[in-house]
N, C-alpha and C positions, 0 to 999 in steps of 0.2 A: 666881290666874289659870290654874290647871291646867284644861285642857279636860275636859269630862265624857267618860267612856268611852262608847262607842257601845252602845246597848241591843241586846238580841238581835234579830236580823232587820234591823238598820239597814244600809242599802245603802252600800257603800264608794264608789259612784259619786257620792255627795254631797260627797266630799272634793275632787275636782278642781275643781268650781265654787267652793268656798271658796278654794282656792288661786288660781284665775283672778281672783277679785274683787280680790285683792291685786296680782297680777302685771299685770293690765290697767291698774291704776291707776298703779303705779310705772313702767310702760312709757312713761308720758308723757315720760320723760327723753329719749327718742329724737326727740321733737317740739320740743325746745328751740329749734331753728333758726327756728321761726315767730316767736319773740320777739326774735330778734337784730336784724333791721332796725328795728323800732319802738324798741327800746331805744337803738340807735345814734343814731337821729334825735332821740329825745326827750331823751336825756341827754348827747349829744355824745360817744359812745364810739367806739373803733376796733373793728374786727372781732375782734382779739385780746382786747380787754377784754370784749366782749359774750359771748365764749365761756367766760369764767372760771367762771360758775356751773355750766355743764355739766361742764367739766373737773374742777372741785373735787368735784362730785357723784359722778363716776365714781371718782375717787381715794378718796373717803370710802366709796363702795360696797365697794371691795375691803378697805379697812382695817377698817370696822365689821363686815363679814362675817368677817374673819380674827380680830379680837380679841373679837367677840361670839359667835362660833360655838359655843363651849363653853357659854356662858350660855343661848343659844337651845336647845341640846340638853337642858340641865338643866331649864329653866323650861317648855319645851313650846311648841307652835305657837300657842296662844291668846295667851300672853304676848308672843311674838315679833310676831305680827300686830298686837297692840295698840300695842306700841312703834313699829312701822313706821307705823301709822296716825297716831299722835301726832306723830312726827317729820316724816313726809312732809307732812302737812297743815299743821303749824306752820311748816314751811319756806316753803310758799306764802303763809301769812298774814304772816310776817315780810317776804317779798319784796314783798307788797302794800303793807305799810307803807313799805318802802324806796322803792318807786316813787312812792307818794303824796307823800312828803317829798323826793323826788329825791336820795336817798342810796344810791348804787349799792353801796357796801360792805355795806349791810344786805341787798340783794338777793343778793349773793354769799354772805354769811354764812347767810342764811335758806335759799335754794334749794340752794346748794352744800354747805354744812357740815351744817346741821341736816337738811335734806331728804335729803342724801346718806347720812346715818346711817339714815334710813328706807328708802332704796333698798337698802342692804346687808342690814339685818335682815329687811326684807320679802322680799328675793330668796331668802334661804335658809330663811325661816320654814316653808314647807310641805314641804321636800324630804324630810326624815327621815320625816315622817308618811306621805307618799305612798308611799315605799318600803316602809314597814311594812304599809300596806294592800294594796299590789300587789307582793308578793315574786315573783309569777309573771311580771309584766310591768313591771318597774321603769322601763325605758326609755320605754315608752308613757306611764306615769303622770307621770313628771317632765316628759316632753315636752309633755303637755297644759298643765301649769301654766306652764312656761317659755316656751311658745308665746305666752302672754299678754304677757310682757314684750316680745317681738318685735313683737306686734300692737298693743300699746297706742298706738303713735304713729299707726296708721291711724285710730284714733278721735280721739285728742287733736289731731292736726294740723289737720284741717278744723274741728273744734270750736273750737280756739283762734283760728284765723283768722277764723271767723265772729264770735266775741266781740270781737276787735279791730276788726272792721269795724263792729260794732254800737255798741260803747262808745267807739271812737276809738283812734287809735294814739299819743296823747299820754301823758304820765305818769299822768294820772288814769284814762284808759282801760285802760292796762296794769295799774294797781293793782286796778281792778275785776275784770279778767280773772283775775288771780292770786287774788283773794279768792273768786271763784266756783269756781275750780279747787280751792282748799283745802277749802272746805265740801263740795263735791260728792264729792270723793274720800274725805273722811272718812266720809260716809254709805255709799258703795259698799264701802269696805274693811271697814266695820263688819259687813257681811253675812258676810264670811269669818270674822271673829272669832266671831260667833254660831253659825255653821254647823259649824266645824271640830270633829271628834271624833277620838279615838285608839282603836285597836283594843284589845280586852281582852287582857291578857297571858296568853292561853291558847293552848297549842300544839296545834292540830288536826292531823289527818292531811292529807297533800297539801300544796298550795302556797297555801292560803288565808291571810288575815290572821292574824298571830300566829305563823306558822311562819317567823319572820324572824330568829331567833337561831341558826339552824342554821349550822354551818361556823365558820371562824375569825373572831374578833372582835378588832379592833385599836382602841385608844384614839387620840384625836387627838394626844396628846402623843407616843405611840410612832410614829404614822403619819408625822409630819414628819421622823422620823429614818430613814426607809426610802428606798432609792433609787427605789422604785416611785412614791412621792409626787412626787419631784422630776422623774422622767421624765414623769409626767402634767402637772406644772407646765409643763415645756417644751412638751409637746404642745399644751396649751391655749393657752399664750402665742403659739406660732407660728401656730396655726390662727386665733386671733382677730386677730393682727397682720395676717395676709394678708387676712382678710375686711374689717376695718375700714379698711384702706388704700383699698379701693374705695368702701365705704359713705360715708366722710367726704368723698370728693372726687368722688362719682358724677356730679353734674350738670355741673360744668366739665370732667370727664374725657371724657364722651361728646361734649360740644360741641367740645372741642379735637381729638379724634380725627377728626372728620368736618368740621372747619371749612373745609378746602380741597376738599371733595368737591362734586359737582354738586348734592347735596341735603343742605345743612348742617342740623344739629339745632337746632330752635327752642327758645325758653325753655320753652314749654308742653310740648314733647316731652321735654325734659330732666327736667322735673318729673314727667312720667308715668313716665319711666325710674326715678326715685327711688322712686316708689310701687310699681313692679314689684319693685324690689329688696327693699322692706319686706315685700311679700307673699311673696317667695321665702324671706326670712329667717324669717318666721313659719311657712310651710309646712314648711321644713326641720326646724324644731324638733320637730314632731310626726311628720313622715314618716320622717326618718332615724333618730330615736331609737326609734321603733317597730320599724323594720327591724333595729336593733341587738339587739332581743330575739330575733330569728330567726337572725342570722348571727354574733352575738357582738360585744362592744365593741371588741376589738382589730381585728377585720376591718373594722368600720365606720370606724374612724379611719384604717385603710389607704386606704379610699376617700376620706375627707375630704382627707387629706394628699397622696396619690398622684395622684388625679384632679384635685384642686385645683391642683397644680403643672402638670398638663397643660393645664388651662383657662387658667392664666396664660401659659403658653408660646404657646398659640394666639392670645391677645390680643396678646402682644408681637410675634409674627411675622406675623400676618395680620389682626389686629383692625381695622385702618383700611381694609381692603379690602371689608369686608362688615358692615353694621349688624346683620343677624340673627345673625351669628357672634359679634360683640361682645356683643350683648344676651344671647344664650343662655349664653355662657361666664360673664358676670357674674352671671346668675341662678343658675347652678350653684354658683359660688363663694359667693354669699350664702346659698344653702341649706345649704352645708357649714358656713358660719360659724354659722348658727343651730343646726344639728344638733349641732355640737361642744359648744355650751353645754348643750343638753338631754340629751346622752348622758353627759356626764362624771359626774353624780351616780350613775348606774347603774354606770359603770366603777368608781367609788370603792367602791360597795357590793360589787361582785364581788371586789375586792381586800382591802378592810378590814372587810367585814361591816356590819351596821346599828347597832352599838353606839353610835358617835358620828359617824355618817356626815355629819350636818349640820354638825358642828364642823369635820370634815376638809374638807368642801366649802367652808366659809367661808374656811379658810386657803388653799385652792387658788385662790380668786378674786382673790388678789393678782396672779396671772398676768394677769387681765383689766385691772387697774389699770395694770400695766406695758405691756401691749399697747395700751391706750387712748392712751398717750402715744407709744409707739414707732411704731405704724402710720401715723398722720397725720404724724408728724415725718418719716418716711422719704419719703413721697410728696410732701409740701409742700416740704420743704427741697430735694430733688433737682429738683422742677419749677421752683422759683425759680432755682436755679443754672443749669439748662439754659436758662431764658428769658433770664437775664443773658448767657449765651453766644451768644445770637442764634438759638436753636432754637425751633421752634413745633410745633403739631399733636401727633401721637402721639409724636414724639421727646422730648417733655417727660417722658414716663412710661416709656420703654423700660427705662432703667436700674432704676427702681423695681420694675418688673414682674419683672425677672430677680433682683433681690434677694429679692422675695417667693418666687420659686421656690426659692431657696437656703434661706430660712427654713422653708419647708414640707418641704424635704428633711431639715433638722435635726430637725423634729418627727417625720417618718417614722421616722428612726433611733431617736429616743427612744421611740417607741411599740413598736418592735421589741425594745427592751431590757426592756420590762415583763415581769416574771415573778411568780409567786405569792409572797406575803410570807412571809419566813422565820418558822418557828414561834416563835422567841425573842421576836418582837414581839406574839404573841397574848396576849389577856387570859386569866386563869384561867377555866375552863369555867363556873363558877357566877356569876362576878361580873357579867357583862353582864345576866344574867337577873334578878339581885337588883336591879340598878340600874334596869332597865326597869320592874320592878314598882313601885319607889319613885317613879319619874317620873310615873306615871299615877294615883297615889292622891290 
């Protein structure tokens, strides 16, 4: 399954489309909410139960990326994309069977467990290869691919809704929609499998492909023993927790904030707000990560965490007085959320080199799994307690917003503590190059 080395004159700009074919597919995960109401109605589920496939999928994303990262690095991007294709598509096919026979546990197992493995392996599959092709602009390169994960829901959400409208929202209609998803995504992801190439292990002059082993190189095993790794783990976890806290509760939050105003937010307007947040999430992944190539990774995270805290403060203190202010601050926060995902592979490359950056990235994504539970838990639990206490409107979220400010401050401090990795963690000068050559043969 080793991908062929690129022939002479082959354009490195063909690699981002290969990565996008995978990330746009697995980005469907953010559109799971489209299936929640039909599943609840067809199978008699609660809201908590209907969320289980998505929650398990995100947990498995982090775990499979962490435990499979070294294997992905060793086997190469074509192997990883193939595994992602098989698992992600098979997850949909199992979910289709579960819906057809009305066995919800099979939907949870298929989409959440099996499909979640595809999410994790697919997410990290192109990262190392992109950085090797674009050592001069790693933030931009990874941003292009990871932008696809953020934008996948923009395609999947209306497409899934249209299928449910055409096939029906009963169990057989849901099963057919899952089946079409599984087969279509298999074909689309196959394009990435066939297109991906690795650069020749030749060290040219300048910053072209192949000049990627310059500087310190740190193995994944050594990286997790460094304080730099755990500082970045905290940085990513805090940034994601803050962003997902708004993303998961976006529609009811904007509705509650302006429920008592002279112009309350309608259901359609709330849905439009969610779409805007998805667009900001996607745009931030390419825009902010590209900016990091110019101003540096540490500086861009200062922006994510420092300006993000300011945006939360504005929402908490004055968000219910102005819809434009609320929407603008939320869009900036979600752009930082997406940018944080897209920039972190380049940050890892700067600190640990390219030797096993994919494996290190996989281990770091356990921060995402943690934040995926922590963010919604903070916002939902506090909102429920405040409602039980008789509060309503924006007061349901004030405490949550200030907690998010505190978490971003913790992340800001962790980012400031990041320093170059101590030489004792570096690999011997020849080992990474020897390993690189063996990986692409």
